[in-house]
RODO-2510 file (C-alpha; in nm, 4 decimals, decimal comma):
residues 192
     n   res          X          Y          Z
     1     m    -3,8848    -5,5993    -7,7441
     2     a    -3,7985    -5,4552    -7,4034
     3     r    -3,7049    -5,0875    -7,3850
     4     t    -3,3606    -5,0053    -7,2580
     5     k    -3,3170    -4,7512    -6,9821
     6     e    -3,2471    -4,4072    -7,1200
     7     f    -3,0599    -4,3018    -6,8060
     8     d    -2,8006    -4,4354    -6,5660
     9     p    -2,9792    -4,5353    -6,2418
    10     e    -2,6610    -4,4810    -6,0359
    11     v    -2,6246    -4,1248    -6,1639
    12     a    -2,9940    -4,0602    -6,1024
    13     l    -2,9688    -4,2000    -5,7494
    14     q    -2,6691    -3,9783    -5,6737
    15     r    -2,8574    -3,6739    -5,8025
    16     a    -3,1601    -3,7670    -5,5914
    17     l    -2,9314    -3,8035    -5,2895
    18     e    -2,7962    -3,4524    -5,3476
    19     l    -3,1449    -3,3013    -5,3766
    20     f    -3,2834    -3,4826    -5,0718
    21     w    -2,9693    -3,3911    -4,8750
    22     e    -3,0090    -3,0251    -4,9625
    23     r    -3,3867    -2,9936    -4,9239
    24     g    -3,4988    -3,2876    -4,7108
    25     y    -3,7666    -3,5428    -4,7878
    26     e    -4,0759    -3,3353    -4,7144
    27     a    -3,9609    -3,0231    -4,9009
    28     t    -3,8653    -3,2157    -5,2161
    29     s    -4,1543    -3,2608    -5,4548
    30     t    -4,1773    -3,5321    -5,7165
    31     a    -4,1806    -3,2593    -5,9831
    32     e    -3,8495    -3,1276    -5,8471
    33     l    -3,7033    -3,4783    -5,8559
    34     v    -3,8129    -3,5213    -6,2179
    35     a    -3,6546    -3,1881    -6,3132
    36     h    -3,3345    -3,2415    -6,1119
    37     l    -3,2780    -3,5964    -6,2300
    38     g    -3,3770    -3,5238    -6,5884
    39     v    -3,5743    -3,8480    -6,5869
    40     a    -3,9437    -3,9008    -6,6585
    41     r    -4,1671    -3,9666    -6,3592
    42     a    -4,2670    -4,3084    -6,4953
    43     s    -3,8997    -4,4067    -6,5289
    44     i    -3,8265    -4,2979    -6,1729
    45     y    -4,1192    -4,5043    -6,0432
    46     a    -4,0273    -4,8061    -6,2572
    47     t    -3,6654    -4,7977    -6,1406
    48     f    -3,6860    -4,6844    -5,7792
    49     g    -4,0495    -4,7055    -5,6735
    50     d    -4,2249    -4,4073    -5,5195
    51     k    -4,0642    -4,0933    -5,3738
    52     r    -4,0222    -4,2545    -5,0311
    53     r    -3,8443    -4,5620    -5,1739
    54     l    -3,6135    -4,3332    -5,3726
    55     y    -3,5400    -4,1342    -5,0563
    56     l    -3,4603    -4,4508    -4,8604
    57     k    -3,2280    -4,5725    -5,1366
    58     a    -3,0574    -4,2327    -5,1439
    59     l    -3,0168    -4,2396    -4,7649
    60     e    -2,8749    -4,5940    -4,7822
    61     r    -2,6259    -4,4765    -5,0451
    62     y    -2,5253    -4,1829    -4,8231
    63     l    -2,4695    -4,4243    -4,5323
    64     r    -2,2482    -4,6513    -4,7421
    65     i    -2,0338    -4,3589    -4,8557
    66     t    -2,0107    -4,2148    -4,5039
    67     d    -1,9345    -4,5506    -4,3406
    68     e    -1,6553    -4,6217    -4,5897
    69     s    -1,5069    -4,2788    -4,5205
    70     v    -1,5136    -4,3347    -4,1426
    71     v    -1,3403    -4,6714    -4,1785
    72     g    -1,0774    -4,5177    -4,4041
    73     v    -0,9978    -4,2373    -4,1599
    74     l    -0,9913    -4,4586    -3,8506
    75     s    -0,7854    -4,7394    -4,0017
    76     a    -0,4948    -4,5284    -4,1316
    77     g    -0,2031    -4,5147    -3,8883
    78     p    -0,2162    -4,5074    -3,5090
    79     a    -0,5709    -4,5368    -3,3741
    80     l    -0,5812    -4,2190    -3,1630
    81     a    -0,4441    -4,0166    -3,4532
    82     g    -0,7280    -4,1565    -3,6648
    83     v    -0,9838    -4,0470    -3,4063
    84     h    -0,8265    -3,7006    -3,4014
    85     r    -0,8445    -3,6872    -3,7825
    86     l    -1,2116    -3,7832    -3,7693
    87     i    -1,2805    -3,5080    -3,5142
    88     d    -1,1068    -3,2588    -3,7421
    89     r    -1,2949    -3,3837    -4,0477
    90     y    -1,6351    -3,3490    -3,8823
    91     a    -1,5469    -3,0066    -3,7418
    92     e    -1,4139    -2,8693    -4,0693
    93     k    -1,7093    -3,0011    -4,2647
    94     a    -1,9510    -2,8345    -4,0224
    95     a    -1,7512    -2,5113    -3,9990
    96     a    -1,7066    -2,4784    -4,3744
    97     d    -2,0574    -2,5829    -4,4826
    98     a    -2,1384    -2,2664    -4,6804
    99     e    -2,4556    -2,4209    -4,8244
   100     r    -2,5739    -2,5261    -4,4763
   101     v    -2,6873    -2,8715    -4,5839
   102     g    -2,5386    -3,0492    -4,2825
   103     c    -2,5358    -3,4264    -4,2579
   104     m    -2,8072    -3,6224    -4,4352
   105     v    -2,8342    -3,8653    -4,1412
   106     v    -2,8839    -3,5848    -3,8889
   107     n    -3,1310    -3,4194    -4,1259
   108     a    -3,3244    -3,7466    -4,1575
   109     a    -3,3226    -3,7955    -3,7802
   110     v    -3,4630    -3,4493    -3,7195
   111     e    -3,7103    -3,4504    -4,0080
   112     s    -3,8748    -3,7901    -4,0002
   113     s    -3,7023    -4,0534    -3,7878
   114     s    -3,9687    -4,0348    -3,5174
   115     r    -4,2501    -4,0865    -3,7709
   116     d    -4,0942    -4,3369    -4,0113
   117     a    -3,9675    -4,6681    -3,8761
   118     e    -3,7497    -4,7375    -4,1803
   119     v    -3,5796    -4,3973    -4,1615
   120     h    -3,5330    -4,4511    -3,7877
   121     r    -3,3734    -4,7902    -3,8556
   122     l    -3,1292    -4,6368    -4,1050
   123     v    -3,0400    -4,3492    -3,8734
   124     e    -2,9863    -4,5863    -3,5817
   125     s    -2,7801    -4,8149    -3,8048
   126     s    -2,5555    -4,5230    -3,8994
   127     w    -2,5095    -4,4144    -3,5399
   128     s    -2,4437    -4,7714    -3,4239
   129     f    -2,1849    -4,8191    -3,6971
   130     l    -2,0071    -4,4958    -3,6022
   131     e    -2,0167    -4,5862    -3,2322
   132     a    -1,8792    -4,9356    -3,2989
   133     s    -1,6046    -4,7999    -3,5265
   134     l    -1,5019    -4,5430    -3,2661
   135     t    -1,5149    -4,8010    -2,9859
   136     s    -1,2842    -5,0277    -3,1837
   137     a    -1,0420    -4,7446    -3,2649
   138     l    -1,0346    -4,6249    -2,9040
   139     a    -0,9750    -4,9797    -2,7762
   140     r    -0,6820    -5,0023    -3,0187
   141     a    -0,5566    -4,6633    -2,8960
   142     r    -0,5674    -4,7931    -2,5390
   143     a    -0,3802    -5,1106    -2,6432
   144     e    -0,1239    -4,8930    -2,8256
   145     g    -0,0681    -4,6963    -2,5035
   146     d    -0,2076    -4,3695    -2,6436
   147     l    -0,5199    -4,3764    -2,4265
   148     p    -0,5006    -4,4311    -2,0489
   149     a    -0,6019    -4,7789    -1,9343
   150     d    -0,8815    -4,6394    -1,7148
   151     r    -1,0621    -4,4773    -2,0100
   152     e    -1,3665    -4,6725    -2,1314
   153     p    -1,3642    -4,6898    -2,5162
   154     r    -1,7400    -4,7407    -2,5527
   155     a    -1,8291    -4,4476    -2,3268
   156     l    -1,5806    -4,2250    -2,5115
   157     a    -1,7214    -4,3430    -2,8446
   158     r    -2,0713    -4,2478    -2,7322
   159     m    -1,9483    -3,9057    -2,6241
   160     l    -1,7883    -3,8587    -2,9666
   161     l    -2,1042    -3,9776    -3,1441
   162     v    -2,3127    -3,7157    -2,9633
   163     f    -2,0423    -3,4525    -3,0231
   164     f    -2,0356    -3,5276    -3,3971
   165     q    -2,4120    -3,5052    -3,4291
   166     g    -2,4159    -3,1794    -3,2334
   167     i    -2,1550    -3,0027    -3,4428
   168     q    -2,3362    -3,1113    -3,7574
   169     v    -2,6546    -2,9495    -3,6297
   170     m    -2,4589    -2,6326    -3,5535
   171     g    -2,3116    -2,6447    -3,9017
   172     r    -2,6627    -2,6182    -4,0487
   173     a    -2,7107    -2,2766    -3,8911
   174     p    -2,5017    -1,9692    -3,9558
   175     a    -2,2814    -2,0762    -3,6654
   176     d    -1,9500    -1,9251    -3,5697
   177     a    -1,6898    -2,1529    -3,7312
   178     d    -1,4437    -2,0727    -3,4516
   179     r    -1,6918    -2,2097    -3,1967
   180     i    -1,6962    -2,5437    -3,3794
   181     r    -1,3175    -2,5500    -3,4207
   182     d    -1,2632    -2,4624    -3,0520
   183     a    -1,4974    -2,7423    -2,9468
   184     a    -1,3056    -2,9868    -3,1679
   185     a    -0,9757    -2,8747    -3,0164
   186     q    -1,1153    -2,9373    -2,6671
   187     m    -1,2432    -3,2800    -2,7699
   188     r    -0,8993    -3,3747    -2,9039
   189     a    -0,7414    -3,2495    -2,5784
   190     l    -0,9845    -3,4549    -2,3686
   191     l    -0,8810    -3,7691    -2,5529
   192     g    -0,5095    -3,6914    -2,5244
***
């Protein structure tokens, strides 16, 4: 008779995501995962594979959640207003990040993207998705007359992508929240 799982894999994956997000891949030991998830090591391995596979699954989950959030913000109402809301969301998250965990994608990019092809692929996928979503929203804003016709949506989207990643890095440090908010205000003003 097959044994039934004594834990919910989705709950365990979410808890692993939270621990990896807070501590990073390298600084999270398997013993810490076992303790944090409340699941035996053998069960973790049987369900998710090794620590690296669990990390990749947690990162993929983070990307899904983040991508859905971006789509939700950008698709509600006029396009330029959606871009402004996204700027505000990123800025407030970075400015108010009391625990200094930052963005899991940025953390992955800094920690191991250059050494791990799969992590690099996921990071690049996240950035490409954000760039494409912003490009689409900015093209709609131009069609709606809220963005001048001579503004290039893809170039603006790339500027925003780099801006978002930068403020998330600043949010990891004990940065001046006003600095982040002022930068966001200037970015909104640049877009109109």
